N, C-alpha and C positions, 0 to 999 in steps of 0.2 A: 521525468525528463520532459521539458517542454518541446513543442514542435520546432524543428530546426536545430535543436541543441545536439551537439555531437557527443556521444558517450566517450568516456575515457578509453584509451587504447586497451584492447583485450576484454572489454565489457560488452556482453551481448544480452539483450532482453528477449525472453521467450514470449510469444503472443498468447500461449495457452495459460489461462489462470490456474494457479495452484500447482503448476508443474515446473519446478526448477526455475523460478523467476530469474535468477541470476546464474549465468554461466560465464565465468571470468578466468582469465589467465593474468592475474595481477600479482605484484609482490605484496608482502604483508602490509606495508605502510599505505600503498595505494588502496588496498582492499579495506583497511581501517577507515580511510577517508570516505570511501564509497559507503561503508556500513553506517558511519556517522551521518552522512547525508540522507540515507534512506530512513534512519531513525528520526531525524529532524522533520523530513517530509511526512512521515507517518504521524508524528506528534502534531504537526500543523493541520493535517487533514482528518484526524480521528473523529473530531466533533462536527464535521462538515454538514451532516444531515440531522444532527441532534435536535436543533430548534424545530425543524419541520416535523420530526417524529413526535416531539413533545406537544406541539400544537395540535397535531392530529389525535393524539391521545386525549386531549382536552376538547375534542369535538369542534375544532376550528372550522371544519368543513364537513357537513353531514350529507346524508343521502347516499344513493348508490355510487355516484361519481366520487364523492368524498371517501367512501369506504374503499373503493378501488385504489384511489390515490394513496390513502393511508397504508394499505397493504403493500403497495408497490414501494413507497418511500422507506418503509421498515425493511423490506427485502433488500432494497438498494443499500441501506445502511449496513445491514448484516454482510452483504457481499463486499462492500468497500472495506469494512473492518477485517474481514477474512483475508482479503488481498494484502492489506497493509501488514497484518500479522505475519502472513507468509513471506512477504518481502523482507521484513526485519529478520525473521528466523533464518531465511535462506542466506542473507548477507552475514549474519553472525556465525552460522554454521561454516560457511566458506572461510571466513576470517579465522575461525578456530582451527581449521584444517591446515592453515599455512604456517610454515616455520619462520621464526625470526631469522633474518639474514644478517651476518656480521657486517 
């Protein structure tokens, strides 16, 4: 969610990574919409640091500073992908737990 964007009613984001990213009190259709949006955002951002990582693997920047940057960008990529995976999983788990309403 971008800065200033209001979450849908009943949707709360936890600030702690990997700990129940979504806490929601939504009906199944609203949760489906949220889960689909989270999946789209995950798909859009999955490769965000890929080019930098590949360049660093090909020695785009060498020396101690380059090594530190390469290590950090790879760690950041791993952390980002972990958070995206957790967000998608959390949304899908929540969606699966909701009953269809007639």
